C-alpha positions in Angstrom: 0.1 0.3 0.0 1.7 3.4 -0.6 -0.1 6.1 1.2 0.1 10.2 -0.4 -0.8 13.3 1.0 -1.2 16.6 -1.0 -0.9 20.1 -0.2 -2.9 21.0 -3.0 -2.6 25.3 -4.2 -4.0 27.0 -7.5 -0.5 27.2 -9.5 1.7 24.0 -7.8 1.2 21.1 -4.9 3.5 19.4 -3.0 3.3 15.6 -2.4 4.3 13.2 -0.2 4.3 9.5 -1.1 5.4 6.8 1.2 4.9 2.8 1.8 3.6 0.9 5.0 6.8 1.3 6.3 6.8 5.1 6.5 9.7 5.2 4.3 9.5 8.1 2.0 8.9 7.2 -1.8 8.6 10.4 -3.6 8.2 14.1 -2.3 7.9 16.5 -4.6 6.5 20.2 -6.0 4.4 19.8 -9.1 2.9 21.8 -11.3 -1.2 21.1 -9.9 -2.3 20.0 -13.0 -2.6 16.1 -14.7 1.0 15.7 -13.8 0.0 14.9 -10.7 -1.8 12.7 -10.9 0.3 10.5 -13.6 3.0 10.5 -10.9 0.4 8.9 -8.2 -0.5 6.7 -10.9 2.9 5.2 -12.4 2.6 3.0 -8.5 1.7 -0.6 -9.0 0.4 -1.3 -5.6 -3.2 0.9 -4.3 -3.1 3.5 -3.1 -4.6 5.6 -0.2 -4.1 9.4 -0.9 -5.0 12.6 1.3 -6.3 16.0 -0.2 -6.3 19.3 1.4 -9.5 20.6 1.5 -10.1 23.3 0.1 -11.8 25.8 -2.7 -10.4 23.2 -5.6 -9.9 20.3 -4.2 -13.0 18.8 -6.5 -10.8 18.0 -9.8 -8.0 16.0 -8.4 -10.4 14.2 -6.2 -12.9 13.3 -9.2 -9.7 12.0 -11.3 -7.8 10.0 -8.2 -11.3 7.8 -7.1 -10.7 5.5 -9.8 -8.3 2.8 -8.2 -7.2 4.5 -5.0 -8.8 5.6 -2.0 -8.9 9.5 -1.6 -9.8 11.4 1.7 -10.3 15.3 2.3 -8.3 16.4 4.3 -9.4 19.5 6.7 -5.8 21.5 8.7 -8.0 22.6 11.2 -10.0 20.3 12.4 -7.9 17.5 12.1 -5.4 18.6 14.9 -2.5 17.2 14.0 -4.2 13.6 13.0 -3.0 12.3 9.4 -3.4 10.1 6.6 -0.3 7.4 8.6 0.1 3.7 8.2 -1.8 1.4 10.5 -4.1 5.0 11.3 -7.9 5.4 9.9 
């Protein structure tokens, strides 16, 4: 299982992807376009992806929904909780 978190902004996004042991596989700043989707689709394993909820989350959510478990994160309400291996 691959676990990824996306800090989504209008022009760019920060992505961190880890394996089930917490080893960072990729950490990148990418344009907020289909490049993010292509990078995540490049992983052969199933994925769980957390996206920061903001006014522009919906396009990425729908593109990633197929083949990934996608969750929205609302930072002020999460209070330090994250999508981490072993947590639900």
